[in-house]
C-alpha positions in Angstrom: -14.0 11.8 20.2 -14.6 8.5 18.4 -18.3 8.7 19.1 -18.5 12.2 17.7 -16.7 11.1 14.5 -19.0 8.2 14.1 -22.0 10.5 14.7 -20.7 12.8 12.0 -20.7 9.8 9.6 -17.0 9.0 9.7 -16.9 5.2 9.3 -14.1 2.8 10.0 -14.0 1.8 6.3 -13.5 5.5 5.3 -10.7 5.8 7.8 -9.0 2.6 6.4 -9.4 3.9 2.9 -7.9 7.3 3.8 -4.9 5.4 5.4 -4.4 3.4 2.2 -4.7 6.6 0.0 -2.2 8.3 2.3 0.4 5.5 1.6 -0.2 5.7 -2.2 -0.1 9.5 -2.2 3.1 9.4 -0.2 4.8 7.1 -2.8 3.5 9.2 -5.7 4.8 12.5 -4.1 8.1 10.8 -3.3 8.6 9.8 -6.9 7.2 12.8 -8.7 8.5 15.6 -6.5 12.0 14.2 -6.1 13.4 17.2 -8.1 16.9 18.3 -8.5 19.7 16.7 -6.4 20.0 18.5 -3.2 16.4 19.4 -3.0 14.5 17.3 -0.4 11.2 19.2 -0.2 9.3 16.5 -2.2 10.8 13.7 -0.2 10.0 15.4 3.0 6.4 16.0 1.9 6.1 12.4 0.9 7.2 11.3 4.3 4.9 13.7 6.0 1.9 12.4 4.0 2.9 8.8 4.7 2.8 9.5 8.4 -0.9 10.1 8.3 -1.6 6.4 7.5 -1.1 5.1 11.1 -3.4 7.8 12.5 -6.2 6.9 10.0 -5.8 3.2 10.7 -5.9 3.8 14.5 -9.1 5.9 14.1 -10.6 3.1 12.0 -9.7 0.6 14.6 -11.1 2.7 17.4 -14.4 3.2 15.5 -14.5 -0.6 14.8 -14.0 -1.3 18.5 -16.6 1.2 19.5 -19.1 -0.7 17.4 -18.2 -3.9 19.1 -18.9 -2.6 22.6 -22.6 -1.8 22.0 
């Protein structure tokens, strides 16, 4: 899968950037979509988006390690 992503042009730097953007977007969503007391949809969406970061970071690490093995 990592080789296929790399062949499609998905670089490790792009993956790391997407992870960082995910964290920033999560914070922005958490703050701006807080809404009325009792409504948690914005908070849950912020948490959901924030959970993407480890996946992007792991993909970037895998692509970096793939480059080292050649």
